[in-house]
Kinemage of the C-alpha trace (Angstrom):
@kinemage 1
@onewidth
@group {chain A} dominant
@subgroup {mainchain}
@vectorlist {calphas} color= white
{ca met a 1} P 4.956 77.943 -78.863
{ca asn a 2} L 3.761 76.733 -75.852
{ca arg a 3} L 4.868 79.925 -73.967
{ca phe a 4} L 3.226 81.893 -76.326
{ca ile a 5} L -0.194 79.907 -76.033
{ca thr a 6} L -0.247 79.549 -72.357
{ca tyr a 7} L 0.146 83.831 -72.516
{ca thr a 8} L -2.578 83.674 -74.991
{ca phe a 9} L -5.502 81.323 -72.646
{ca cys a 10} L -4.168 83.462 -69.769
{ca phe a 11} L -4.569 87.071 -71.658
{ca gly a 12} L -8.231 85.827 -72.326
{ca leu a 13} L -9.044 83.939 -68.649
{ca val a 14} L -8.636 87.533 -67.635
{ca leu a 15} L -10.422 89.521 -70.560
{ca gly a 16} L -13.244 87.335 -69.747
{ca thr a 17} L -13.379 87.712 -65.870
{ca leu a 18} L -13.101 91.402 -66.621
{ca val a 19} L -16.331 91.438 -69.207
{ca leu a 20} L -17.838 88.900 -66.928
{ca phe a 21} L -17.652 90.669 -63.933
{ca gly a 22} L -15.955 94.553 -64.953
{ca cys a 23} L -18.706 95.260 -67.205
{ca thr a 24} L -22.050 93.415 -65.768
{ca glu a 25} L -23.856 95.145 -62.863
{ca leu a 26} L -25.095 93.798 -60.187
{ca pro a 27} L -28.285 92.306 -59.702
{ca glu a 28} L -30.312 93.497 -57.153
{ca pro a 29} L -30.301 91.416 -54.351
{ca val a 30} L -33.540 89.155 -54.470
{ca thr a 31} L -35.742 89.301 -51.750
{ca pro a 32} L -37.356 86.000 -50.317
{ca thr a 33} L -41.056 85.968 -50.806
{ca tyr a 34} L -43.200 84.824 -48.480
{ca glu a 35} L -46.994 82.939 -47.669
{ca thr a 36} L -48.818 83.797 -44.373
{ca thr a 37} L -52.100 83.651 -44.117
{ca leu a 38} L -52.440 86.836 -42.254
{ca pro a 39} L -55.094 89.998 -43.399
{ca val a 40} L -53.132 92.256 -44.470
{ca thr a 41} L -55.229 94.384 -41.435
{ca glu a 42} L -53.355 92.452 -38.668
{ca val a 43} L -51.125 94.395 -36.432
{ca arg a 44} L -50.446 91.789 -33.637
{ca asn a 45} L -47.055 91.787 -33.182
{ca ser a 46} L -47.643 88.300 -31.473
{ca met a 47} L -49.454 87.043 -34.757
{ca phe a 48} L -46.292 87.268 -36.371
{ca glu a 49} L -44.450 84.387 -34.239
{ca pro a 50} L -45.332 80.612 -35.445
{ca phe a 51} L -44.741 82.038 -39.626
{ca phe a 52} L -40.871 83.464 -37.985
{ca pro a 53} L -40.171 82.446 -34.559
{ca ile a 54} L -36.578 82.686 -35.503
{ca his a 55} L -37.049 86.278 -36.417
{ca tyr a 56} L -39.329 87.461 -33.588
{ca arg a 57} L -37.087 86.221 -31.100
{ca thr a 58} L -34.666 88.667 -32.112
{ca tyr a 59} L -37.421 91.129 -32.650
{ca leu a 60} L -37.710 90.439 -28.590
{ca glu a 61} L -34.275 90.848 -27.608
{ca asn a 62} L -35.230 94.582 -27.432
{ca asn a 63} L -36.505 94.106 -24.589
{ca asp a 64} L -33.174 94.593 -23.061
{ca asp a 65} L -32.311 97.647 -21.388
{ca thr a 66} L -29.278 97.474 -19.755
{ca gln a 67} L -26.424 97.839 -22.151
{ca met a 68} L -24.963 101.398 -22.782
{ca thr a 69} L -22.514 102.289 -24.988
{ca glu a 70} L -20.322 105.403 -24.942
{ca tyr a 71} L -22.313 107.789 -25.792
{ca gly a 72} L -25.788 106.201 -25.817
{ca gly a 73} L -27.705 102.781 -25.796
{ca ser a 74} L -30.843 101.908 -23.702
{ca val a 75} L -30.954 101.752 -19.959
{ca pro a 76} L -33.637 103.958 -19.827
{ca his a 77} L -31.963 107.303 -17.244
{ca glu a 78} L -32.372 111.385 -17.390
{ca lys a 79} L -30.172 112.458 -20.223
{ca his a 80} L -29.988 115.934 -18.138
{ca leu a 81} L -28.892 114.076 -15.116
{ca cys a 82} L -24.479 114.265 -15.032
{ca glu a 83} L -24.842 110.965 -12.305
{ca asp a 84} L -24.375 107.539 -12.291
{ca leu a 85} L -26.907 105.194 -13.358
{ca pro a 86} L -29.724 104.659 -13.253
{ca arg a 87} L -30.965 108.155 -12.493
{ca gly a 88} L -27.848 109.693 -15.239
{ca trp a 89} L -25.106 109.081 -17.245
{ca lys a 90} L -21.957 110.477 -17.968
{ca tyr a 91} L -22.302 112.162 -20.935
{ca cys a 92} L -25.271 114.565 -19.932
{ca gln a 93} L -26.586 117.587 -20.604
{ca pro a 94} L -27.114 119.292 -17.933
{ca tyr a 95} L -28.874 122.306 -19.560
{ca leu a 96} L -32.349 120.546 -21.424
{ca lys a 97} L -35.084 121.477 -19.288
{ca asn a 98} L -34.441 125.528 -19.218
{ca leu a 99} L -33.905 125.159 -22.206
{ca trp a 100} L -37.587 123.518 -23.011
{ca met a 101} L -38.513 125.799 -20.199
{ca gly a 102} L -42.226 125.797 -21.115
{ca tyr a 103} L -42.765 123.265 -23.150
{ca pro a 104} L -43.568 119.184 -22.189
{ca phe a 105} L -40.304 118.372 -22.509
{ca ser a 106} L -39.089 120.273 -19.838
{ca phe a 107} L -41.331 117.710 -17.766
{ca glu a 108} L -39.587 114.766 -18.596
{ca tyr a 109} L -36.827 113.418 -21.755
{ca asn a 110} L -35.033 110.050 -21.049
{ca arg a 111} L -32.906 108.025 -22.550
{ca ala a 112} L -35.058 105.757 -25.470
{ca arg a 113} L -35.039 102.193 -24.987
{ca gly a 114} L -35.786 99.908 -27.101
{ca his a 115} L -38.625 100.128 -30.099
{ca thr a 116} L -40.472 96.910 -27.776
{ca tyr a 117} L -40.450 99.802 -25.328
{ca ala a 118} L -42.378 102.625 -27.030
{ca leu a 119} L -45.698 102.166 -26.271
{ca tyr a 120} L -44.539 101.891 -22.176
{ca asp a 121} L -42.338 104.593 -22.639
{ca leu a 122} L -44.937 106.948 -24.433
{ca leu a 123} L -47.871 106.625 -22.099
{ca his a 124} L -45.978 106.531 -18.323
{ca ile a 125} L -43.672 109.566 -20.199
{ca asp a 126} L -45.033 113.123 -18.279
{ca arg a 127} L -44.764 114.911 -21.280
{ca ile a 128} L -48.895 113.934 -21.831
{ca asn a 129} L -50.629 114.828 -18.724
{ca arg a 130} L -52.331 112.851 -17.272
{ca tyr a 131} L -53.414 114.375 -14.459
{ca ser a 132} L -55.703 116.142 -16.524
{ca glu a 133} L -59.215 114.297 -19.122
{ca gln a 134} L -57.369 116.340 -21.224
{ca ala a 135} L -53.852 115.407 -22.021
{ca gly a 136} L -52.006 118.418 -23.541
{ca leu a 137} L -50.651 116.746 -27.014
{ca pro a 138} L -52.578 115.488 -29.680
{ca thr a 139} L -53.304 111.406 -31.043
{ca thr a 140} L -50.655 112.564 -33.384
{ca cys a 141} L -47.604 111.246 -30.437
{ca tyr a 142} L -48.805 107.749 -31.496
{ca asn a 143} L -48.093 108.269 -35.179
{ca cys a 144} L -44.532 106.232 -34.077
{ca lys a 145} L -45.447 104.226 -31.114
{ca ser a 146} L -48.052 101.666 -32.462
{ca ala a 147} L -49.086 99.670 -35.000
{ca lys a 148} L -52.244 100.279 -34.439
{ca met a 149} L -51.820 103.650 -36.164
{ca ile a 150} L -52.888 101.616 -39.069
{ca asp a 151} L -56.143 100.858 -37.682
{ca trp a 152} L -57.258 104.193 -36.347
{ca val a 153} L -55.831 106.320 -39.820
{ca asp a 154} L -58.024 104.486 -41.694
{ca glu a 155} L -60.472 104.009 -39.941
{ca tyr a 156} L -60.701 107.840 -39.376
{ca gly a 157} L -58.995 109.698 -41.651
{ca asp a 158} L -57.287 113.083 -41.492
{ca asp a 159} L -59.674 113.424 -38.717
{ca phe a 160} L -57.492 111.432 -36.108
{ca trp a 161} L -54.651 113.530 -35.713
{ca ala a 162} L -56.208 116.019 -33.525
{ca met a 163} L -58.403 114.431 -31.506
{ca glu a 164} L -58.084 113.500 -27.790
{ca phe a 165} L -55.233 111.365 -27.147
{ca his a 166} L -56.786 109.592 -24.102
{ca gln a 167} L -59.603 108.794 -25.712
{ca phe a 168} L -57.005 105.771 -26.994
{ca arg a 169} L -55.116 104.698 -24.028
{ca glu a 170} L -57.789 101.230 -23.348
{ca glu a 171} L -58.004 99.939 -26.989
{ca leu a 172} L -53.883 98.698 -26.285
{ca asp a 173} L -51.845 96.115 -26.060
{ca leu a 174} L -48.273 97.643 -24.806
{ca gln a 175} L -46.545 94.803 -26.164
{ca asp a 176} L -48.492 93.288 -28.690
{ca his a 177} L -49.272 96.768 -30.327
{ca thr a 178} L -46.031 98.875 -29.603
{ca ile a 179} L -43.784 99.664 -33.043
{ca gly a 180} L -43.386 95.765 -34.919
{ca cys a 181} L -44.121 93.540 -37.985
{ca ala a 182} L -47.034 95.438 -39.323
{ca asn a 183} L -45.159 98.706 -39.332
{ca cys a 184} L -42.219 97.900 -42.043
{ca his a 185} L -44.077 94.070 -43.121
{ca asp a 186} L -46.943 93.393 -45.653
{ca pro a 187} L -48.790 90.870 -43.205
{ca arg a 188} L -49.568 88.632 -46.720
{ca asn a 189} L -45.842 88.703 -47.811
{ca met a 190} L -43.491 90.414 -45.995
{ca glu a 191} L -42.913 92.397 -48.496
{ca leu a 192} L -41.885 96.005 -47.502
{ca arg a 193} L -44.125 98.669 -46.892
{ca ile a 194} L -43.814 102.026 -45.800
{ca thr a 195} L -47.904 102.459 -43.337
{ca ser a 196} L -46.040 106.249 -42.729
{ca val a 197} L -48.635 109.173 -43.975
{ca pro a 198} L -45.982 111.866 -43.289
{ca leu a 199} L -43.377 109.920 -44.689
{ca asp a 200} L -45.477 108.677 -48.592
{ca glu a 201} L -46.814 112.428 -48.468
{ca ala a 202} L -43.474 113.433 -47.993
{ca leu a 203} L -42.047 110.790 -50.986
{ca lys a 204} L -44.948 112.221 -53.206
{ca gln a 205} L -43.851 115.738 -52.817
{ca gln a 206} L -40.413 114.777 -54.250
{ca gly a 207} L -41.872 112.986 -57.268
{ca lys a 208} L -41.261 109.573 -55.924
{ca asp a 209} L -42.961 106.224 -55.375
{ca trp a 210} L -41.120 104.271 -52.014
{ca arg a 211} L -43.542 101.214 -54.204
{ca glu a 212} L -40.878 101.542 -57.201
{ca ala a 213} L -38.205 101.816 -54.641
{ca ser a 214} L -35.161 99.696 -54.296
{ca arg a 215} L -34.665 96.633 -51.681
{ca asn a 216} L -32.023 98.381 -50.731
{ca glu a 217} L -33.850 101.951 -50.999
{ca met a 218} L -36.094 100.242 -48.694
{ca arg a 219} L -33.726 98.832 -46.134
{ca ser a 220} L -34.054 102.859 -44.632
{ca leu a 221} L -36.935 104.798 -45.619
{ca val a 222} L -38.844 101.522 -43.771
{ca cys a 223} L -36.491 103.472 -40.982
{ca ala a 224} L -37.597 106.621 -41.624
{ca gln a 225} L -41.299 106.363 -41.367
{ca cys a 226} L -39.885 107.592 -37.148
{ca his a 227} L -36.331 107.917 -37.467
{ca val a 228} L -36.995 111.680 -38.756
{ca glu a 229} L -37.689 115.184 -37.965
{ca tyr a 230} L -41.489 115.779 -38.190
{ca tyr a 231} L -44.175 118.361 -36.551
{ca phe a 232} L -47.671 118.827 -35.828
{ca gln a 233} L -49.224 120.750 -38.749
{ca asp a 234} L -50.664 124.013 -38.024
{ca lys a 235} L -54.851 124.217 -38.665
{ca ala a 236} L -54.356 127.194 -40.834
{ca his a 237} L -52.604 124.969 -43.426
{ca gly a 238} L -54.665 121.844 -43.232
{ca pro a 239} L -55.797 118.822 -40.898
{ca pro a 240} L -54.425 120.236 -37.641
{ca gly a 241} L -52.195 117.741 -35.562
{ca lys a 242} L -51.605 115.857 -38.497
{ca pro a 243} L -47.163 114.791 -38.854
{ca ile a 244} L -45.895 116.849 -41.611
{ca phe a 245} L -41.908 116.092 -42.731
{ca pro a 246} L -40.626 119.673 -43.426
{ca trp a 247} L -38.044 118.539 -46.233
{ca ala a 248} L -39.802 121.018 -49.808
{ca leu a 249} L -36.730 122.958 -49.744
{ca gly a 250} L -34.981 120.002 -48.880
{ca leu a 251} L -33.377 117.737 -45.721
{ca asp a 252} L -30.474 120.202 -44.736
{ca pro a 253} L -31.122 122.404 -40.824
{ca glu a 254} L -30.920 125.507 -43.336
{ca asp a 255} L -33.966 124.175 -45.581
{ca met a 256} L -36.429 123.245 -43.086
{ca tyr a 257} L -35.422 126.647 -40.755
{ca glu a 258} L -36.746 128.387 -44.102
{ca tyr a 259} L -39.591 125.916 -44.789
{ca tyr a 260} L -40.359 127.008 -40.934
{ca lys a 261} L -40.907 130.421 -42.117
{ca gly a 262} L -44.095 129.784 -44.254
{ca his a 263} L -46.016 127.071 -41.988
{ca gly a 264} L -47.703 128.334 -39.323
{ca his a 265} L -50.008 131.191 -38.998
{ca thr a 266} L -49.094 133.743 -36.010
{ca asp a 267} L -48.895 137.017 -36.439
{ca arg a 268} L -46.100 137.687 -33.533
{ca glu a 269} L -44.010 140.978 -35.200
{ca gly a 270} L -40.889 139.292 -36.891
{ca phe a 271} L -42.080 136.104 -36.530
{ca glu a 272} L -45.305 136.713 -39.168
{ca gly a 273} L -46.964 133.308 -40.393
{ca his a 274} L -43.801 131.806 -38.533
{ca phe a 275} L -44.793 127.645 -37.758
{ca ile a 276} L -44.365 127.578 -33.434
{ca asp a 277} L -43.845 124.831 -31.336
{ca trp a 278} L -43.902 126.550 -28.128
{ca thr a 279} L -42.741 129.876 -26.732
{ca his a 280} L -40.153 129.919 -24.037
{ca ala a 281} L -41.034 131.019 -20.798
{ca val a 282} L -38.032 132.735 -19.803
{ca ser a 283} L -36.812 134.688 -23.542
{ca asp a 284} L -40.753 135.186 -24.709
{ca thr a 285} L -38.996 133.255 -27.948
{ca pro a 286} L -41.191 131.484 -30.098
{ca met a 287} L -38.802 127.847 -30.456
{ca ile a 288} L -39.198 124.647 -33.215
{ca lys a 289} L -38.275 121.566 -31.726
{ca ile a 290} L -36.445 118.799 -32.932
{ca gln a 291} L -37.266 115.191 -33.417
{ca his a 292} L -34.574 112.715 -34.114
{ca pro a 293} L -33.717 113.128 -37.475
{ca glu a 294} L -31.097 110.174 -38.043
{ca tyr a 295} L -32.543 109.957 -41.532
{ca glu a 296} L -31.541 113.576 -42.472
{ca met a 297} L -28.673 113.397 -40.827
{ca ala a 298} L -27.588 110.107 -42.540
{ca tyr a 299} L -28.189 109.965 -45.704
{ca asp a 300} L -26.163 112.291 -47.207
{ca gly a 301} L -23.086 111.140 -44.871
{ca ile a 302} L -20.325 109.203 -45.927
{ca his a 303} L -21.836 105.691 -45.239
{ca gly a 304} L -25.200 107.209 -46.550
{ca ala a 305} L -23.589 108.874 -49.905
{ca ala a 306} L -22.432 105.260 -50.428
{ca gly a 307} L -26.066 103.553 -50.323
{ca val a 308} L -25.210 101.365 -47.149
{ca ser a 309} L -28.782 101.476 -45.702
{ca cys a 310} L -29.579 101.767 -42.014
{ca ala a 311} L -30.269 98.125 -41.733
{ca asp a 312} L -26.950 97.256 -42.786
{ca cys a 313} L -25.750 98.592 -39.435
{ca his a 314} L -28.622 98.015 -37.573
{ca met a 315} L -30.140 94.542 -39.005
{ca pro a 316} L -26.972 92.887 -39.891
{ca tyr a 317} L -27.421 89.297 -41.149
{ca arg a 318} L -26.932 86.821 -38.137
{ca arg a 319} L -27.114 82.904 -38.870
{ca leu a 320} L -28.939 80.915 -36.168
{ca asp a 321} L -31.234 77.613 -35.621
{ca gly a 322} L -28.662 75.516 -37.441
{ca asn a 323} L -26.427 78.097 -39.339
{ca arg a 324} L -29.684 79.738 -40.451
{ca lys a 325} L -29.352 82.964 -42.291
{ca ile a 326} L -31.627 86.150 -41.355
{ca ser a 327} L -31.152 89.806 -40.539
{ca ser a 328} L -31.033 90.051 -36.740
{ca his a 329} L -34.571 92.187 -35.491
{ca leu a 330} L -32.822 93.404 -32.613
{ca trp a 331} L -32.912 97.255 -33.495
{ca thr a 332} L -29.941 98.229 -32.033
{ca ser a 333} L -26.370 100.333 -31.784
{ca pro a 334} L -23.211 97.471 -33.678
{ca leu a 335} L -20.965 99.069 -30.453
{ca lys a 336} L -22.627 96.911 -27.852
{ca ala a 337} L -20.524 93.787 -28.558
{ca thr a 338} L -17.477 93.056 -30.900
{ca asp a 339} L -19.006 90.459 -32.445
{ca gly a 340} L -21.969 93.054 -33.907
{ca ile a 341} L -19.064 95.321 -35.042
{ca arg a 342} L -18.112 92.223 -37.166
{ca arg a 343} L -21.018 91.914 -38.546
{ca thr a 344} L -21.491 95.337 -39.402
{ca cys a 345} L -18.534 97.603 -40.271
{ca gly a 346} L -16.459 94.723 -40.561
{ca gln a 347} L -18.194 93.606 -43.265
{ca cys a 348} L -17.060 96.532 -45.351
{ca his a 349} L -13.624 98.008 -43.904
{ca thr a 350} L -11.958 94.220 -43.712
{ca asp a 351} L -8.608 95.566 -43.442
{ca lys a 352} L -9.305 96.496 -39.672
{ca ser a 353} L -9.852 95.016 -36.578
{ca pro a 354} L -13.321 95.275 -34.789
{ca glu a 355} L -11.446 97.550 -31.895
{ca tyr a 356} L -10.050 100.197 -34.299
{ca leu a 357} L -13.752 100.693 -35.841
{ca lys a 358} L -15.296 101.121 -32.675
{ca gly a 359} L -12.580 103.512 -31.865
{ca arg a 360} L -13.381 105.633 -34.846
{ca val a 361} L -16.572 105.833 -33.532
{ca ile a 362} L -15.860 107.435 -30.690
{ca tyr a 363} L -13.320 109.942 -31.756
{ca his a 364} L -16.490 111.343 -34.177
{ca gln a 365} L -18.535 111.345 -31.303
{ca glu a 366} L -16.274 112.973 -29.213
{ca arg a 367} L -15.674 115.867 -30.947
{ca thr a 368} L -19.212 116.086 -31.589
{ca trp a 369} L -20.037 115.927 -28.035
{ca glu a 370} L -17.875 118.737 -26.666
{ca gln a 371} L -19.206 121.055 -29.321
{ca leu a 372} L -22.628 120.088 -28.698
{ca leu a 373} L -21.959 121.202 -25.127
{ca val a 374} L -20.405 124.349 -26.042
{ca ala a 375} L -24.221 124.989 -28.936
{ca gln a 376} L -25.848 124.058 -25.614
{ca glu a 377} L -24.629 126.801 -23.011
{ca leu a 378} L -24.805 129.809 -25.714
{ca ser a 379} L -28.077 128.863 -26.669
{ca val a 380} L -28.589 129.559 -22.786
{ca lys a 381} L -26.563 132.160 -22.495
{ca ala a 382} L -28.826 133.790 -24.606
{ca his a 383} L -32.098 133.195 -23.105
{ca glu a 384} L -30.704 134.677 -20.208
{ca ala a 385} L -29.239 137.421 -21.937
{ca val a 386} L -32.626 139.064 -24.125
{ca arg a 387} L -34.606 137.834 -20.627
{ca leu a 388} L -31.900 140.656 -19.112
{ca ala a 389} L -32.622 142.804 -21.957
{ca glu a 390} L -36.856 142.363 -21.601
{ca glu a 391} L -36.341 143.900 -17.829
{ca tyr a 392} L -33.455 146.388 -18.297
{ca thr a 393} L -34.483 149.468 -16.724
{ca gly a 394} L -31.805 151.544 -18.220
{ca gly a 395} L -30.881 153.769 -20.983
{ca arg a 396} L -32.705 151.445 -24.565
{ca asn a 397} L -31.101 151.733 -28.066
{ca ala a 398} L -33.456 153.704 -29.672
{ca asn a 399} L -33.869 150.869 -32.157
{ca phe a 400} L -34.949 148.484 -29.258
{ca ser a 401} L -37.625 146.883 -30.568
{ca gln a 402} L -36.138 145.800 -33.546
{ca leu a 403} L -32.927 144.235 -31.887
{ca met a 404} L -34.787 141.969 -29.786
{ca ile a 405} L -36.611 141.005 -32.527
{ca asn a 406} L -33.910 139.979 -33.872
{ca ala a 407} L -31.945 138.561 -30.588
{ca arg a 408} L -34.830 135.834 -30.386
{ca glu a 409} L -35.029 135.099 -33.867
{ca arg a 410} L -31.398 133.944 -33.341
{ca ile a 411} L -32.143 132.301 -30.530
{ca arg a 412} L -35.410 130.311 -32.656
{ca lys a 413} L -31.974 129.542 -35.039
{ca gly a 414} L -29.328 128.659 -32.729
{ca ala a 415} L -31.610 126.377 -30.608
{ca met a 416} L -32.631 124.460 -33.426
{ca phe a 417} L -29.670 123.700 -35.222
{ca trp a 418} L -28.375 122.883 -31.907
{ca asp a 419} L -31.169 120.308 -31.179
{ca phe a 420} L -30.588 118.630 -34.957
{ca val a 421} L -27.692 117.530 -33.202
{ca ser a 422} L -28.988 117.231 -29.556
{ca ala a 423} L -31.800 115.105 -30.924
{ca glu a 424} L -30.227 112.698 -33.486
{ca asn a 425} L -29.575 110.151 -31.575
{ca ser a 426} L -25.846 108.754 -33.579
{ca ala a 427} L -24.028 111.551 -31.271
{ca gly a 428} L -22.325 112.957 -34.961
{ca phe a 429} L -21.388 109.551 -36.202
{ca his a 430} L -24.225 109.290 -39.223
{ca asn a 431} L -22.801 112.135 -40.839
{ca pro a 432} L -20.055 114.202 -38.936
{ca thr a 433} L -19.355 116.580 -41.451
{ca lys a 434} L -22.545 118.188 -41.155
{ca ala a 435} L -22.748 117.547 -36.894
{ca leu a 436} L -19.847 119.915 -36.509
{ca glu a 437} L -21.172 122.342 -39.132
{ca thr a 438} L -24.572 122.835 -37.598
{ca leu a 439} L -23.328 123.060 -33.866
{ca ala a 440} L -20.360 125.444 -35.143
{ca arg a 441} L -23.624 127.462 -37.506
{ca ser a 442} L -25.074 127.432 -33.643
{ca gln a 443} L -23.322 128.461 -31.609
{ca gln a 444} L -22.807 131.709 -34.007
{ca tyr a 445} L -26.264 132.091 -33.973
{ca ser a 446} L -27.149 132.161 -30.718
{ca gln a 447} L -23.426 134.132 -29.494
{ca gln a 448} L -25.192 136.620 -32.400
{ca ala a 449} L -28.242 136.833 -30.201
{ca val a 450} L -26.485 137.944 -27.192
{ca asp a 451} L -24.937 140.695 -28.968
{ca tyr a 452} L -27.987 141.695 -30.362
{ca ala a 453} L -29.254 141.680 -26.954
{ca met a 454} L -26.776 143.427 -25.287
{ca gln a 455} L -26.815 146.777 -28.414
{ca ala a 456} L -30.172 146.737 -27.172
{ca thr a 457} L -29.826 148.065 -23.549
{ca met a 458} L -26.459 149.888 -24.790
{ca tyr a 459} L -24.387 147.019 -23.215
{ca gly a 460} L -25.882 148.018 -19.726
{ca ile a 461} L -26.591 144.163 -19.793
{ca ala a 462} L -22.763 142.829 -20.328
{ca pro a 463} L -21.409 142.672 -16.716
{ca tyr a 464} L -24.309 140.133 -16.237
{ca leu a 465} L -23.453 138.037 -18.546
{ca glu a 466} L -19.705 138.103 -17.678
{ca gly a 467} L -17.838 134.392 -16.216
{ca asp a 468} L -19.588 130.762 -16.270
{ca ile a 469} L -22.667 130.785 -17.647
{ca lys a 470} L -23.469 127.991 -15.069
{ca asp a 471} L -23.196 130.292 -11.891
{ca ile a 472} L -25.126 133.019 -14.308
{ca val a 473} L -27.899 130.616 -14.590
{ca pro a 474} L -27.811 126.951 -12.735
{ca pro a 475} L -29.364 123.587 -14.988
{ca ile a 476} L -32.281 122.760 -13.302
{ca lys a 477} L -32.401 119.194 -12.279
{ca glu a 478} L -35.686 118.496 -11.316
{ca his a 479} L -38.624 119.793 -12.546
{ca ser a 480} L -41.740 117.949 -13.431
{ca arg a 481} L -45.185 118.514 -14.201
{ca lys a 482} L -46.040 117.572 -10.181
{ca leu a 483} L -43.162 119.718 -8.850
{ca gln a 484} L -45.094 122.441 -11.481
{ca gln a 485} L -47.903 122.295 -8.785
{ca ser a 486} L -45.766 123.795 -6.008
{ca gln a 487} L -44.774 127.301 -5.924
{ca glu a 488} L -42.094 126.181 -3.170
{ca his a 489} L -40.932 124.550 -6.180
{ca leu a 490} L -41.302 127.765 -8.605
{ca asp a 491} L -39.740 129.965 -6.491
{ca ser a 492} L -36.469 127.444 -5.808
{ca his a 493} L -35.350 129.344 -9.508
{ca thr a 494} L -35.657 132.388 -11.192
{ca trp a 495} L -36.070 131.355 -14.418
{ca leu a 496} L -38.972 128.643 -12.802
{ca gly a 497} L -40.220 131.654 -11.689
{ca tyr a 498} L -41.349 132.535 -15.129
{ca leu a 499} L -44.301 129.395 -14.665
{ca pro a 500} L -48.041 129.194 -14.016
{ca leu a 501} L -48.159 127.316 -11.026
{ca leu a 502} L -50.527 123.897 -12.259
{ca pro a 503} L -53.656 123.355 -9.961
{ca glu a 504} L -53.643 120.802 -7.967
{ca ala a 505} L -54.610 117.218 -9.193
{ca asp a 506} L -54.723 113.541 -8.748
{ca leu a 507} L -53.096 110.624 -11.030
{ca val a 508} L -55.656 110.230 -13.500
{ca trp a 509} L -54.108 107.131 -16.309
{ca asp a 510} L -51.681 104.795 -15.174
{ca leu a 511} L -50.511 103.872 -18.907
{ca asn a 512} L -53.534 102.416 -20.558
{ca arg a 513} L -55.990 101.627 -17.749
{ca arg a 514} L -57.462 104.401 -15.732
{ca val a 515} L -56.419 104.600 -11.518
{ca asn a 516} L -59.643 104.212 -9.381
{ca ala a 517} L -61.554 103.059 -12.021
{ca gln a 518} L -64.138 102.262 -10.934
{ca pro a 519} L -66.061 98.530 -11.747
{ca glu a 520} L -68.322 97.764 -14.570
């Protein structure tokens, strides 16, 4: 009888436990509530420090630009240079300047530093024309670099996007107005919010309202304000220069490619109505420049699909100030420290060591990187094939014009798919399957471009495309806005010869100050 009573008790205890925990949904974590004396319009970072000194201290850790991971990091270097730091890095992409020929990205493209440097690096980058009163790019570029965007959009509305970039330089404080607290938090109570116009509108288009999102969803959506692909709207489709997320057909590269077919206004044969970022100077191909689609890559990866948020990995909990638990506001890679892996990956993968987990990340990145370089070289070969075909003086296929349209369309698509992985800042780890699939398609499209170009010339250009692409088209190591003011520089590489000579000019802007400004 005692044994029966014991068994009955144990069975009841187990059953009760299952009912209590197994049949009840876990509650949504409750966000702590705060009340500050800050107005809703406050955008200065320093004003948040007195209320949240510990969080702010971790935010300032983003100033550390001295650490690298295996494939990334925050040490500023030129991403096309295969050299030692500080100029280059062992994992480089030597053809970046070639592939962006004729677009400001070819002037300068560096490893991104922490968010605290966002404004400094934007105002200093050679992509913005600092040698002129006209920047050459719209104010849209501020959208993901400064909390001042909140003020400007409120003041100017949709007219803001196409205004002169330089007009706003002198309003900026490089530290107080860089990406920070107000971009993601309501200053009055620190609730997570969306301040990005393009994300708000993209969600509405999907029938979603971020105000109804769960806390866990918001821990990714605040990052999706900027870590996404976007483009500057064509004037034929709405306010010019306005940032738009091309999500209407889906978040995969194929979806976006189809989307871009109908959001421009060009009447160029074969590309009627297509959106164009720029036309490649060498192959005369209408191109798309991808930005940094971390959100689109991660959301349906193994972690994103399982409900892991961006903040889980990039804002792990830390215990500071007498063991107080906070979310770290050092937005960086967990790979930078063993403790970082333990506080992120190790929270779920409890049976694995930090060393093992780090090795798995690098395993996926290594395989992605190998295919990324293959896709890059095939894209260069495609541009060169079209250049050779266009200038070929031998026999031409009777269908030459259509074949060349086909070749350029495949260049456009192959380059966009390569860039979708290249511009994404995880070297494939956020979604290894999508990264490798995207690169495989990029390689296929670029090879098809080569094939079309050879058919157009009845394979007359084939001998000129044999061998190592680095011998056929050497990587361009040096190119800048100032160098393009030199004919000698343009004569130094066949591809550079397709660029116009820029007029000689002196520097007008140094960060947020005019050079040689006259005193008032």
